[in-house]
N, C-alpha and C positions, 0 to 999 in steps of 0.2 A: 740746669737747662741752658747753653748757649741761647742769647738771646736774638742773635740771629738764623737761628731754626724757628723761629716759633711760627715765621709766617706761611712755613710748609705745612702746619698742622691744620687737619681740618676742624670746624665748629665742636664736633663731638669730642675729640681730643682734648681740644683747648678750654671747652668747658669742662672736662673731668680736672685738666690740673688747676684749673680756676678754683673748682669748689673744693679740692683737697688741700688750697693753699700753697700748692707746690710754685704756681707762676699769678704774679700780678698784675690785674688787668693795667697796669702801668706800663709796665713791661711790655705786653702784647702790643699796646697803640703805639709808646715806643719804635719795637720793633716793624711795626707796618708803616710808621712812616719815616724812619730810616729808610725801606726801601721804596716809598713811591719817591722821597729826596734821592734816590740814586739812578732809580729808571722812569720815573715818569716823564721825563721832559722828550724820551723817547715816542712814549705810547701815546701822552698825551687822551690818558683815561678818564681824569679827572678835572672839572674845570674848577672848580671851590676848595680846597681841603680844608676842613676843620680844625688845624691842629691845636690853639688853646681850647675851643670848647670840647675836645676830643681828648685831652688830658684832664681839664677839669673832671669829665663825666667820670672819665678811668676812675681819676682818686676818689670820686663819691663810691665807685662801684666796689672800690677795695675797702674803703673802711666801712661801708655795709656788710659786707661777706666778711669781715673781722671780725662784726659783730654779731657775725649768726644770721644775717637777713639775706639769703641766698635767692634767690627769684628765679630761675630755672637756668635752662641750657644755654641762653643767650645773654644773659649778664654778664657785663664784662667783656664781650665779644663786638669789635670795630667791623660797621659795615657801611658798604657804600649806596649810595641812593641815586638814581636817575635826576638831572637836575629841571624836571619835568611837575614837580609839586613842590608845595609851601613847607621851607623849614624855617621855625621860629628865629630873627636875626642871623638867616644866612641868606647870601644873594641867592637869587632864583632864575636862570636868566633864560628857561626851556633851550638852549642853545641856540638861542638869537640876543644881537647887540639891542634890537627893542625894548629888551627887558633889561639892560645891563646897571641899570638903578634901582630894580625891584627888590627889595626885603621884606619879606612878608612877619606881619606882628603874630602870625598863628601857626601849629604845625599842621600840614594834613594829616587825616587819622593814621596812614601809615608810619607816619614817623611817631607819633604821638603811642601808637600801640607797640612800635620799638623800644621805645623809652620805658614804658610802662612795665616790659620785657626785662630791662636791663642793657639792651644793646647801646652801642655809641655811633652817630653817627661822624662817620671818619671824614667823610667829603662827597659832593654831589658830583655827579659823573656826567663825562659829554654824552653828546646826541646830536643827533642832525637836528635842524632848525624847527621848532613845533612839531615833533615826533612824526615828519610827515616827509615822506620820501628818502632817497639819498642826496646829501646838502654838497657841495664839489670845494666850495672855500669855508671850512669851519672859524666862525670868528676865536675860538678860544682854543684853537692849534687841531689840527687833522687827526683823531684816533686812529691807531695804527693794531695791527694783530700781534700780537707776540710770538704768534710762530713762523714769522715773517712780517718785515715790518714794510713791506712793499703792498701789502694785502690788508685790504679791510675788516673790521673786524665785524662787520653787519653793522646794521640800524635796523629800527634808530638808536634801540638804549645800544650804544656801541662802548661807551665805559664800562656798561652795566658786565658787558661780556669781556672786556679786556682786561679790565682790573681784578676781577679772582682767578683766571687764567693766567696772569701774571705774578701772583701771589701778593696781591696788593692790599688785599683785603680778604677775610675768608668765603665773604659773599656779597652781593649788591641786589639791590632793589630794581626792578626794570618796569616798562609798559609795552604790554602788546597790543596792539591794534590788527596788525595783518600779518603778524608774525616777529615782532621787535621784540621778542626776550627770546624764538625759539631759534632764531638765525643768528642773532650773535652768540647762542650757545654751541649752535653746532660748528660754526666757522672759529669759535674759538676753543673749542674743545672740551666742553665743561655741561654741565645742568641748568638748562631751563624751564621752567615752569608756568605756564599759561592757565591761569586757574579758571573757576569755571565763573562765570557772567553773575554778579551778585554775591561771590564768595570773600571778596575783599573789596572792601569800603575805598572809592575813587574822589571822598571829599577832600579838597585844596589840589585834585588834580588840573593843571593846565590841559585840558582836553585837546585830543587829534579829532576823535572819532567818536560823539558822545554815545553811540547803540553798539560801538565795537573797543573801547578800549577797555583794559584787565591790567592791574598791577600784578605783579609776579616776583619771584626771587629766580636768582642764578649765582649757583654755586659747584664747587667741586667735585660734590658729593651728591646721591639723593639723598641720605639720611638728612644733610644740609639742608639742602632746598627744603625737604620735610619739615625740619623743625621752625625756619625762617615762617614758612607757611603758617605752621601753628600760632607764630607769634602775631603775625598781619591781620589773620583772618577772622570773619565774625562779623554779627549785626551791630551798623553803626546808624542810629538813629537822623544822623547828618545824611546820611544816603538812603533816600527812600528805595533802592533798587539793593541793596545789602539783603538778603534772604535772614529769615528769624530762623536760621537751625545752626544745632549745635556744630562747634568746629572739632572734628575728632584729634585725638592725640597719633597724630600718622604716623611717626615718628615709630613707635611703639606695636605699627603694625606689619614694620618691614622686616620679617622673618626670614626672607628667603625662600619660602615656600609657595609656588604657583603652580603646583599639580593640577591639573587640570582646566588650570586658566585658558579660555579660549579668545583667541587672536585673530583673525582676519587681515590678512595684508593684501593691499589692493594690487591689483595686476596693471589697472590703467596707470598707476603711478610708474609703477615697476616698469612698465615699457613705454613711459611718455620718452617722447624722440629727447627732448631737451637734458634728462638725465645722463649722468658722466660713467661711462662702465666700471669706474673704480666707485663709484658710490651706490651702483645697484650690487656689485659684488659684496661689500661692504655689510649692507644690507640682509642681504641673501644670508651671507655668513651669521649674522646676527640672529636671523629669523631661526638658522639652525641650532644656535645654541639654546634660544628658549626654548625649543621640542627638547631639548637634551637635558635642560632642567626640571621639565615636568609641561610646560605649555601644551595647547592643544593648535598648531598653527596650519590655517589653511589659507588657500587664496579664495577670493573673493571681486568681483568686478562691480563697482561701480562708475560708471560713463559721466556721469553729471559731474563728477568731480574735477576735469578736464577744465570744467568752465567756472569752478570758483572765484580765479584770479579775476576773470571777466565781471562777474555777480558783485564782488565784493567792491574792486576800485570804484566806481560811480561811486557808492553810498558812502566810504570813507574820504573820498576829494568833495563831494559836496559838503558835507557836515563841516571838512578841515576847511573848507574855504568861508564858510557860516561864519564858524567861531573866528577866523581873522577880518572878516569882512571890516571893522573899524578901522584895523591898522591898515588893511591894503588900500582902502581909501582915503586914508590920511597920510600914510608915510610907507606907500611903496617902496621907494628905494632904500628903504632901510635893510629889506629881507637881502637875504643872497641870492644871486642869480636862480638858480636855478628853483628855488622856492616859490621867486616870484612869478617864474614861470611856471610852474605847477600850479599856484595858486589860482592865479589869473585864468588858465585852462580850465582849471575845476571851476571855476563861477560860472563859466559858460555851457556846463552841462544842462541842455535841457531838464525841467521838473519830470517831462513823461519819462526819462530816460532813468532820472532816481526811482520814481514810482515804479517803473516796472522792473528793477534790480531789487528792490522790496518784495516785490512778490515772488520774484525767481528764487529768493533766498528764502523763503518760508517752502516752496516749493524742496529746495536742497534740502534745508533743517529737515522736514518730516522725511523725506528718502535718505538721508544719512542717518537718522535717528533709529528706522530700522532694522540698520546692519544691527544695532544692538539688543535685537532681537536672539540672534544666534551667536552675537560676539560679546567678550566683556571689553576686550580694546581693539583699534583700529590699527595698523602700523604701515608705514612708507617712510620714505625718507624723509629726513626734515627739509631739506633744500635740495636740490638738484644738482648743483655741484660744489664745491671745495670753495673757500672764499675766494672771491674775486679781487683782482688788483687795484686798488685806489684811483678812483674817479679822477682822470688828466680832462676830459671836456664835458664841456656843460651841455645842457639841452637835452630834448627827448632822444633824436634819433630818427630813423626812416619808421613809417608803418610798419614796416615789416617786423622792424627790432622790437616795436611796441607788442605787436600782435604775439612775437614769440614770446616776450617776457610775460605777459598776463596768462599766456598757457603754460609758461615754466615754472622761473620760480614763483611766479604770486598765486600759480596754480595749487604749488606745494603749501603755500602759507598760509592759505585764509579758509579752510575749509572749517577748522575749530571755531574763529570768529562768527561765520556765518552762524554755525550751530548755536553757538554757546559754550560749547564741552571744552571740559582741562586738555590740555594739550602738553606732554613732555619730551622735552629734547634730550637724549642720552648721547655720549659720544660710543661710536662702535666702530672706528677704523680710522687711517691715515692714508692720501693718495700719495704716490709714490715720490711727490716734491714736498712730502711731512708737511699737510696740511690736513687738519681733524675734518671728520665727516660724523654727522650727527645723526641716529635712526628716531622719529615720531611715534608716537604713541598716544592717541586719543580714546579719553573714556567718554562715561556716561555723564551729562550733566551734575555735576553736585558728587562726584564720586571719585576725587582726585587719587582716593587710598589705593585704587584697584591699577592705577597705570603708575603709583609709585612705589607699590608691592614689585608689580613686574620689571622695574626699571631696576629697583636696588639688586632685585635676582640676578639681573642681565650681568650688573654692574661687581657683582660678587663673584660671578663667574668669568670676568675678564680683567684684562689689567689695564684698559685705555684711561682710567681716569687716574691712572698713578704716573703718566706719563706727562714732563715738565718742557716746554719750551725752552732753547737755548737764549739767554739774555745776557 
């Protein structure tokens, strides 16, 4: 096989060839490093590329597999990881110059689990500063969307969306507070999963919002997403919020059969003023496909969902400012201007506003969970628009623009994190300007397998996941 073709293979395909010893993990890593060398100067998907460590790990994987020690489908596979959690001996910046000298002496649990599964850390991916909002001036290069370099790949897991979409790595880990996995997945035309709260350990995570942060995978196919989730999920004594529940073998459940699955499409989101007609049409067509392959799709109204952004924002903004308080008071000038404005504004939010938002969050959660008495999954667009152009001006804009954002983009991204449910973004079309569109499937807490099954069946019935950006 031509080494230059290896980056275009899925994890499932690469693992088959590695297991059969038709391809070496060293060849796979080298092929991806070559592609990074060729393209990442345009994309800025990575902050740090772990070249020597990745090649060393690949040689070890090759040796183990040649001796009959095969750890599973992640063994020998190079993966990216958002630069938001510890990696032993690797610069970990969280997208900020404040941490430009921070090299942890311990792996975060997700990195440790990837290594236990035989995965290879290819590099740390670019992100908004401390995973908060949209950075205007990225200190490590402005991340760009592979489908159009003038457009953003999404935030905050920008590089973790861009890198797999550009075939710089088969998959990457991201972190989702309020849509930061699903947004980049939708914008970049790949799959992104926000797991249930407590499914994946956050030990070693440099947190943005402790009550909402979740680590999860982004990949080019649903099966690859499931394979990565299998590797990183599970109880961790170092994170008391992880569940002591067994981790299903998600990938083995993807049989394409979704006969009888009940899917509720939320009309309040499909009729939202912020939703662009192209996105609405793509998701409506996707719902029709799901019906054609066996699901029962029906409309449901949940008007409270339009307030999801307004409820969630005070919570993660206050928690974000609290996490940064020491640096904010001692090193404020070192933050990027947009982030400095965001954090200082967040620190001024009154306690009663935060408290009221938490009470509303519980009302929202109870109401949303009642939907699952009738439906196995909830469906609506991941984002109301395709990827936006890269920010050219800073600041917050007008009051009306902020309110429109809360009722628009942030309403689409925040339901799952308010509830604690798993949420999957799957490619379902393109705009006329050839920017990807994603649909969002939300499932019951700790039942990732349901939305993965539905997403996989839809993927098999369509060809969106096979399309490549022209780089």
